[in-house]
Structures are given as C-alpha cells and as structure tokens.
Phi, psi and omega in degrees: 000128179239125177242128183245125174258127183206167175281151182292162175121359178275138180286161176300322179300316179296317180295319178298320177297320178298314179302315180297320181294316178300312181299318180300312182290322180287324177295327176295339178265004178093011178266121183293144181304324181287351178262005182255121178238124181239134177233129176250125178250116181252147173207187185251177182303330180293345183263011184237074174278128180254061176090167175064014178068026182231144173268092188300327177295318182291320183279355178086007178289334179230145175283136178286123180303138178082003180246000000 
C-alpha cells in the first residue's frame, strides 16, 4: 500500500501515468501488479503548515508550488 499526500491540481492523466510507473518499477522487483494499492490524498495550501503553528503558503512565507 502506497499513500501519497499532495496538493490538489494534478490531472487524471498525470495520476494514471504515476500509477503505471509505480507498478512498472515494483513489478521489476517481483511485486505483482495486483498486490499494489495506491491512494492519493489531495488538499490545498492551507493544509500544509511547516512548523511554528503557521500555514506558510497561506501567509506568503512560501510560494505555492505550481502557482
């Protein structure tokens, strides 16, 4: 089981490519495709506080990736 936490905004095409790439690399290690479970959890910049009790993306301390 692979769980990925990321900010929202990725297209279905990008996610499908990611799934195929993960399966390809894990199958090369002997892990069967049917044994690979991937979950992507998306949220927004307000959900990423990097310490000090502040959401740095929201407060402008950090640039939001992809914007």
